[in-house]
C-alpha positions as CSV (number, residue, x, y, z in Angstrom):
1,X,-33.6,21.4,-7.6
2,X,-29.9,21.6,-7.1
3,X,-28.2,18.2,-8.1
4,X,-26.3,18.3,-4.8
5,X,-30.2,17.7,-3.1
6,X,-31.4,15.6,-5.9
7,X,-31.9,11.8,-4.8
8,X,-31.4,9.0,-7.5
9,X,-33.3,8.7,-10.3
10,X,-32.9,6.7,-13.4
11,X,-34.7,8.4,-16.6
12,X,-33.3,5.8,-19.5
13,X,-34.9,2.4,-19.9
14,X,-31.5,0.6,-19.9
15,X,-28.6,1.0,-18.2
16,X,-26.1,2.1,-19.8
17,X,-28.0,4.6,-21.2
18,X,-27.5,5.1,-25.3
19,X,-24.9,7.8,-25.1
20,X,-23.0,6.4,-22.1
21,X,-23.1,3.1,-23.7
22,X,-21.1,4.9,-27.3
23,X,-18.6,6.7,-24.6
24,X,-18.3,2.9,-23.0
25,X,-18.0,1.2,-26.4
26,X,-15.5,4.0,-27.4
27,X,-13.6,2.8,-23.9
28,X,-13.1,-0.8,-25.0
29,X,-11.4,0.0,-28.0
30,X,-9.2,3.0,-26.4
31,X,-8.0,1.8,-22.7
32,X,-6.6,-1.2,-21.7
33,X,-9.1,-3.9,-20.4
34,X,-7.6,-4.5,-16.9
35,X,-8.8,-1.2,-16.1
36,X,-12.0,-2.1,-15.3
37,X,-15.7,-0.8,-16.2
38,X,-17.5,-1.6,-13.1
39,X,-20.4,0.6,-13.3
40,X,-23.0,1.7,-15.9
41,X,-22.4,5.7,-15.5
42,X,-20.5,7.9,-17.6
43,X,-20.5,11.1,-15.7
44,X,-21.6,14.1,-16.7
45,X,-21.5,16.2,-13.6
46,X,-21.0,16.2,-9.9
47,X,-22.4,18.1,-6.9
48,X,-22.1,17.1,-3.5
49,X,-22.9,13.5,-3.2
50,X,-24.3,13.1,-6.5
51,X,-23.5,12.3,-9.9
52,X,-25.4,13.3,-13.2
53,X,-24.7,10.8,-16.1
54,X,-24.9,12.0,-19.7
55,X,-28.2,10.5,-20.2
56,X,-29.4,12.4,-17.5
57,X,-29.9,9.8,-14.8
58,X,-28.8,10.6,-11.5
59,X,-26.8,8.6,-8.8
60,X,-26.2,8.6,-5.1
61,X,-22.6,8.0,-5.3
62,X,-21.5,5.7,-2.2
63,X,-18.1,5.3,-3.5
64,X,-16.3,8.9,-4.0
65,X,-13.4,8.0,-6.1
66,X,-12.9,5.0,-3.4
67,X,-12.6,7.9,-0.7
68,X,-11.5,10.6,-2.5
69,X,-14.6,12.8,-2.4
70,X,-15.5,13.5,1.2
71,X,-16.1,17.1,0.6
72,X,-18.2,16.3,-2.4
73,X,-17.9,17.2,-5.8
74,X,-17.5,20.7,-7.5
75,X,-17.1,21.9,-3.8
76,X,-17.3,25.8,-4.7
77,X,-14.5,26.7,-2.5
78,X,-12.2,24.5,-3.8
79,X,-13.1,25.5,-7.6
80,X,-12.3,28.7,-6.9
81,X,-9.3,28.4,-5.5
82,X,-8.1,25.8,-8.0
83,X,-9.1,28.8,-10.3
84,X,-7.3,31.8,-8.7
85,X,-4.1,29.4,-8.3
86,X,-4.4,28.3,-12.3
87,X,-4.3,32.4,-13.2
88,X,-0.7,32.3,-11.8
89,X,0.7,29.0,-12.2
90,X,0.1,25.6,-12.6
91,X,3.0,24.0,-11.9
92,X,6.6,24.8,-10.1
93,X,8.9,21.9,-9.2
94,X,10.3,22.2,-5.8
95,X,13.4,20.7,-6.6
96,X,14.2,24.0,-9.1
97,X,12.0,26.9,-7.1
98,X,10.1,27.2,-4.4
99,X,6.1,27.5,-4.6
100,X,4.6,28.9,-0.9
101,X,1.7,26.9,-1.5
102,X,3.8,23.8,-1.3
103,X,5.2,25.0,2.1
104,X,1.9,26.5,3.8
105,X,0.3,23.4,2.9
106,X,3.7,21.5,4.5
107,X,2.7,23.6,7.8
108,X,-0.8,22.9,8.0
109,X,-0.2,19.2,7.7
110,X,2.7,19.4,10.4
111,X,0.2,20.8,12.7
112,X,-2.4,18.9,12.3
113,X,-1.2,15.4,11.6
114,X,-0.9,13.1,14.5
115,X,2.2,11.5,14.5
116,X,5.2,11.8,17.2
117,X,7.1,14.6,17.8
118,X,6.6,18.0,18.6
119,X,8.7,19.2,15.2
120,X,7.6,17.6,12.2
121,X,7.7,18.0,8.7
122,X,6.0,16.8,5.3
123,X,6.5,15.8,2.3
124,X,4.3,15.3,-0.9
125,X,3.9,13.3,-3.8
126,X,1.1,12.5,-6.0
127,X,-0.7,9.1,-4.8
128,X,-1.2,7.2,-2.2
129,X,1.0,4.2,-3.5
130,X,3.7,6.7,-3.7
131,X,3.3,7.9,-0.1
132,X,3.7,4.3,1.4
133,X,6.8,3.8,-0.8
134,X,8.3,7.2,0.2
135,X,7.4,5.8,3.9
136,X,9.4,3.0,3.3
137,X,12.1,4.9,1.9
138,X,12.0,7.2,4.7
139,X,12.1,4.7,7.4
140,X,14.7,2.5,5.9
141,X,17.0,5.5,5.4
142,X,16.5,7.0,8.9
143,X,16.9,3.5,10.6
144,X,19.5,1.7,8.3
145,X,17.7,-1.2,8.1
146,X,16.2,-2.9,5.3
147,X,13.4,-4.9,5.9
148,X,9.4,-4.2,6.3
149,X,6.4,-5.8,8.4
150,X,3.1,-5.7,6.4
151,X,-0.3,-7.5,7.2
152,X,-2.7,-10.1,5.7
153,X,-5.2,-7.9,4.0
154,X,-3.5,-5.0,3.7
155,X,-3.8,-2.9,0.4
156,X,-1.1,-0.4,0.2
157,X,-1.1,0.6,-3.8
158,X,0.3,-1.1,-7.2
159,X,3.8,0.2,-7.6
160,X,6.2,-3.1,-7.6
161,X,7.0,-2.1,-3.7
162,X,3.2,-1.4,-2.9
163,X,2.3,-4.6,-4.8
164,X,4.6,-6.3,-2.7
165,X,3.4,-5.2,0.6
166,X,-0.3,-5.6,-0.4
167,X,-1.7,-8.9,1.0
168,X,-4.5,-9.4,-2.3
169,X,-2.4,-11.0,-4.8
170,X,-5.4,-10.5,-7.5
171,X,-3.7,-7.2,-7.8
172,X,-0.5,-8.6,-8.6
173,X,-0.9,-11.1,-11.3
174,X,2.1,-11.8,-13.6
175,X,4.0,-8.4,-12.0
176,X,6.9,-10.3,-10.0
177,X,9.2,-10.9,-9.0
178,X,8.7,-8.1,-6.5
179,X,11.1,-6.5,-4.5
180,X,12.9,-8.4,-1.1
181,X,12.5,-7.7,2.5
182,X,9.0,-7.3,2.8
183,X,7.6,-9.6,5.6
184,X,3.8,-10.5,6.2
185,X,2.4,-11.4,9.7
186,X,-1.4,-11.5,10.7
187,X,-4.0,-8.6,11.0
188,X,-5.8,-8.6,14.1
189,X,-9.4,-9.8,12.1
190,X,-11.7,-9.9,15.3
191,X,-14.9,-11.5,13.4
192,X,-12.4,-13.9,11.9
193,X,-10.2,-14.8,15.2
194,X,-9.1,-18.4,15.2
195,X,-11.0,-20.3,17.4
196,X,-13.0,-17.9,17.9
197,X,-10.9,-15.9,20.4
198,X,-12.3,-12.5,22.2
199,X,-10.7,-9.8,24.3
200,X,-7.5,-10.3,25.4
201,X,-6.9,-13.9,24.3
202,X,-7.6,-12.4,21.0
203,X,-5.0,-9.9,21.2
204,X,-2.4,-12.3,22.3
205,X,-2.8,-14.5,19.8
206,X,-2.1,-11.9,17.1
207,X,0.8,-10.5,18.8
208,X,2.1,-14.0,19.3
209,X,1.9,-13.9,15.4
210,X,3.9,-10.7,14.8
211,X,6.4,-11.8,17.5
212,X,7.4,-15.5,15.5
213,X,8.0,-12.7,12.7
214,X,11.2,-11.7,14.1
215,X,12.1,-15.3,14.4
216,X,11.5,-16.8,11.1
217,X,11.3,-14.0,8.8
218,X,13.3,-11.2,10.0
219,X,15.3,-10.2,13.2
220,X,13.4,-7.4,14.7
221,X,17.2,-5.5,14.3
222,X,16.8,-5.8,10.5
223,X,13.2,-4.5,10.3
224,X,12.8,-1.0,9.8
225,X,8.9,-0.2,10.0
226,X,6.0,-1.8,10.5
227,X,3.6,-0.6,8.4
228,X,-0.3,-0.9,8.9
229,X,-4.0,0.4,7.9
230,X,-5.9,1.8,11.0
231,X,-8.6,0.2,9.1
232,X,-7.8,-1.6,6.9
233,X,-10.0,-0.9,3.6
234,X,-9.6,-3.2,0.8
235,X,-9.2,-5.8,3.2
236,X,-13.0,-5.5,4.4
237,X,-12.8,-2.7,6.2
238,X,-11.4,-4.2,9.9
239,X,-10.5,-1.6,12.4
240,X,-6.9,-2.1,14.1
241,X,-8.4,-2.9,18.1
242,X,-6.7,-0.2,20.0
243,X,-4.7,-2.9,22.5
244,X,-3.2,-4.2,19.7
245,X,-1.8,-1.2,18.0
246,X,-0.6,-0.4,21.7
247,X,1.3,-3.7,22.0
248,X,2.5,-3.2,18.2
249,X,3.5,0.7,19.7
250,X,5.6,-1.0,22.4
251,X,7.5,-3.8,20.5
252,X,8.6,-0.9,18.1
253,X,9.9,1.7,20.8
254,X,11.7,-1.5,22.2
255,X,13.0,-3.0,19.2
256,X,13.9,0.5,17.6
257,X,11.3,0.2,14.6
258,X,9.1,2.7,12.7
259,X,5.4,2.6,13.0
260,X,3.7,3.6,9.6
261,X,0.2,4.3,9.6
262,X,-1.1,4.4,6.0
263,X,-3.7,6.9,6.6
264,X,-4.3,7.2,2.6
265,X,-8.3,5.9,2.7
266,X,-8.9,6.5,6.5
267,X,-7.6,10.3,6.5
268,X,-9.1,13.6,6.4
269,X,-12.8,13.1,8.3
270,X,-13.5,9.9,7.5
271,X,-12.9,8.2,10.5
272,X,-15.0,11.0,12.5
273,X,-11.6,12.3,13.0
274,X,-9.0,14.2,11.1
275,X,-7.1,11.3,11.0
276,X,-7.7,7.8,12.6
277,X,-4.7,7.8,14.1
278,X,-6.0,10.5,16.6
279,X,-7.6,8.0,18.4
280,X,-3.8,5.8,18.9
281,X,-2.9,9.5,20.2
282,X,-5.8,9.7,22.5
283,X,-4.4,6.2,23.8
284,X,-0.7,7.2,23.9
285,X,0.9,5.1,21.1
286,X,0.7,7.0,18.0
287,X,2.3,6.3,15.0
288,X,6.2,8.1,14.0
289,X,5.2,8.2,10.2
290,X,1.7,8.7,8.6
291,X,0.7,8.7,4.7
292,X,-2.4,10.3,3.6
293,X,-3.9,11.0,0.1
294,X,-7.2,10.4,-1.1
295,X,-9.4,13.4,0.2
296,X,-6.6,15.4,0.7
297,X,-7.8,17.4,-2.1
298,X,-11.2,17.1,-3.1
299,X,-10.0,15.2,-6.0
300,X,-6.6,16.7,-7.4
301,X,-4.2,14.3,-7.4
302,X,-1.2,14.9,-4.0
303,X,-0.4,12.7,-1.4
304,X,1.9,13.3,1.8
305,X,4.4,11.4,3.9
306,X,4.4,13.1,7.3
307,X,7.1,12.2,10.6
308,X,8.9,14.3,12.9
309,X,12.2,16.4,11.9
310,X,14.8,13.7,13.0
311,X,13.0,11.3,10.9
312,X,12.4,13.3,7.8
313,X,16.3,14.7,7.9
314,X,17.5,11.3,8.2
315,X,16.7,10.3,4.4
316,X,20.0,10.7,2.0
317,X,19.5,13.6,-0.1
318,X,18.1,13.2,-3.6
319,X,16.3,9.9,-2.6
320,X,12.9,11.4,-1.8
321,X,11.0,14.2,-4.5
322,X,9.5,14.1,-7.8
323,X,8.7,16.2,-10.9
324,X,5.0,16.5,-9.9
325,X,5.3,16.1,-6.0
326,X,3.3,19.3,-4.2
327,X,2.0,20.6,-7.5
328,X,0.7,24.3,-7.5
329,X,-3.0,23.4,-8.2
330,X,-2.6,20.4,-5.9
331,X,-1.5,22.5,-2.9
332,X,-4.2,25.4,-3.5
333,X,-6.9,22.6,-3.4
334,X,-5.8,20.8,-0.3
335,X,-5.1,24.1,1.6
336,X,-9.2,24.8,1.0
337,X,-10.2,21.4,1.7
338,X,-8.2,21.2,5.5
339,X,-9.8,24.7,5.7
340,X,-13.1,23.8,4.8
341,X,-13.1,20.3,6.8
342,X,-12.0,22.5,10.0
343,X,-14.8,25.3,9.7
344,X,-17.4,22.8,9.2
345,X,-16.3,20.5,10.9
346,X,-16.2,17.0,8.5
347,X,-15.3,14.6,11.3
348,X,-19.0,15.7,13.0
349,X,-20.6,15.0,9.9
350,X,-18.9,11.6,9.6
351,X,-19.9,10.7,13.0
352,X,-23.4,11.8,12.1
353,X,-23.6,10.1,8.8
354,X,-22.0,6.8,10.9
355,X,-24.5,7.1,13.5
356,X,-27.6,7.5,10.9
357,X,-26.6,4.1,9.0
358,X,-25.0,2.0,11.7
359,X,-28.7,2.1,13.1
360,X,-30.3,0.4,10.4
361,X,-27.2,-2.0,9.3
362,X,-27.6,-3.2,13.2
363,X,-31.2,-3.9,12.3
364,X,-30.1,-5.7,9.2
365,X,-28.1,-7.9,11.2
366,X,-31.2,-8.7,13.8
367,X,-33.4,-9.2,10.2
368,X,-31.2,-11.4,8.1
369,X,-29.1,-14.3,8.0
370,X,-26.9,-13.2,5.5
371,X,-25.6,-9.8,7.4
372,X,-22.9,-11.3,9.2
373,X,-20.7,-8.4,10.8
374,X,-21.6,-4.8,10.6
375,X,-18.0,-2.6,11.8
376,X,-16.0,0.4,10.9
377,X,-14.9,3.4,12.9
378,X,-16.8,6.5,12.0
379,X,-18.2,7.0,8.6
380,X,-15.5,4.0,7.0
381,X,-17.9,1.5,7.8
382,X,-18.7,-1.9,5.9
383,X,-21.3,-4.9,5.8
384,X,-19.5,-8.3,5.8
385,X,-22.2,-10.8,3.7
386,X,-22.5,-14.6,4.9
387,X,-24.0,-17.8,3.4
388,X,-25.3,-18.0,7.4
389,X,-24.0,-16.7,10.5
390,X,-22.8,-19.9,12.2
391,X,-20.4,-20.9,9.2
392,X,-19.3,-17.3,8.5
393,X,-18.8,-18.6,5.1
394,X,-18.1,-15.7,3.0
395,X,-20.7,-14.8,0.4
396,X,-19.3,-12.9,-2.4
397,X,-22.4,-13.8,-5.0
398,X,-24.2,-12.2,-2.5
399,X,-22.4,-8.6,-2.9
400,X,-21.8,-8.8,-6.3
401,X,-25.9,-9.1,-6.9
402,X,-26.3,-6.4,-4.6
403,X,-23.6,-4.0,-6.2
404,X,-25.2,-4.6,-9.8
405,X,-28.9,-4.5,-8.7
406,X,-28.1,-1.1,-6.7
407,X,-26.5,0.5,-9.2
408,X,-29.3,-0.1,-12.0
409,X,-31.3,2.0,-9.7
410,X,-29.1,5.0,-8.5
411,X,-27.0,4.0,-5.8
412,X,-23.3,3.2,-6.3
413,X,-21.5,0.8,-4.0
414,X,-18.4,-1.4,-4.2
415,X,-17.3,-4.5,-2.8
416,X,-14.2,-5.0,-0.5
417,X,-12.6,-7.9,1.2
418,X,-10.3,-10.7,0.7
419,X,-12.9,-12.7,0.3
420,X,-15.1,-10.2,-2.0
421,X,-18.1,-10.7,0.7
422,X,-18.0,-7.0,2.2
423,X,-19.7,-3.8,0.9
424,X,-18.0,-0.6,2.2
425,X,-19.3,2.6,2.5
426,X,-17.2,5.4,1.3
427,X,-20.0,8.0,0.4
428,X,-19.0,12.1,0.4
429,X,-19.3,13.5,3.9
430,X,-21.5,16.4,2.7
431,X,-24.6,13.4,1.7
432,X,-28.0,14.1,3.0
433,X,-30.2,12.8,5.1
434,X,-32.7,12.3,2.8
435,X,-30.3,10.9,0.3
436,X,-29.1,8.6,3.1
437,X,-32.9,7.2,3.4
438,X,-33.1,6.8,-0.4
439,X,-30.1,5.0,-0.2
440,X,-31.0,2.7,2.1
441,X,-34.0,1.9,0.9
442,X,-32.4,0.7,-2.6
443,X,-29.7,-1.3,-0.9
444,X,-32.1,-3.2,0.8
445,X,-34.2,-3.8,-1.6
446,X,-31.4,-5.2,-3.7
447,X,-30.6,-7.1,-0.7
448,X,-34.1,-8.4,0.3
449,X,-34.2,-9.4,-4.0
450,X,-30.7,-11.7,-4.3
451,X,-30.1,-13.4,-0.9
452,X,-31.4,-17.1,-0.7
């Protein structure tokens, strides 16, 4: 059986196996401890949603490089596109010579990215953090304003600017002082709304918090951008309610503020649309600037910032760009990924997976007191685990045990959330129904073994 159609199978008596352990020990001696080794896996090869490690163990990957592998490992058309480009040239810096792959990819992004405006432009950088940092620079350059508003639960990256923007300061220990001009307000985390507010009352509460920011942190006329994730990633897979997004869009329009959608994790089919902001567009509240990365190129490092032409051309010359931005190999991979996603309707694959998995998770929510909330948009979904449904007290200990137990049985899943009590689902969108069934069985067995 081809690896891409296999199901999890552990053949060594312990994990990591002997070959993997030897390499992990070498890693400990050569690589900084702060780059953690979380799982007992040393990859030998990957196909689809499956990994074979150096000892012959087969793992089902529901992490996908944290949302990077939407088209799956070793997608043949993407491999071929990169090989063909590599035979011509690896790289050509856009500040020195023009390479057509960059232009073709920018044209395609301008066609498909749901930002406000008829005419758009796109720039490329190398990571999600770089995309978010450049979005801030672009918003500041266009508006001439200094300040940025971000949200509780946000994760935007690990550069100095994006660590300041990120809500969970475990990602920024000992890294300050941080850049000024970053102000934070509450994200609409409806499962944990104060006073159990619901409906319009909840939306009004969160909008009041945003408006207080203009009074207590930065006057609106000094705010260049409001930056938010349509579905928070590290924050716990928390979707932004569309009525709240509409209200934020209205404030941005009234105050001359750029609305920036961080789609680093939500983009490229994950949400059941090519971009989650398509849901915003359908409701008449598209962003001004959109950042994307992760699954844009099937694992090759590239990210993008897209906005309407007047915004992009309002940036001072020389303030954006860089040596490896829009690398030729990555552009070739990205063009092939987008073609594949459109031809095979990857957003539909996400919706199918979501329907199948959510049905099971909803059953777990009825059966198990520790399953507090089940949520998501499309195939960007997660479970929030609690001590009990009444208190909603976070249960990170259970999550840690489930993640470890699942890995020992061939399923790779990952925690998230401000309290570390959410398990997220980021499987490649090419996962098979049989693999989903096998993974859900491993997941539930781990849950039943460790819940109290």
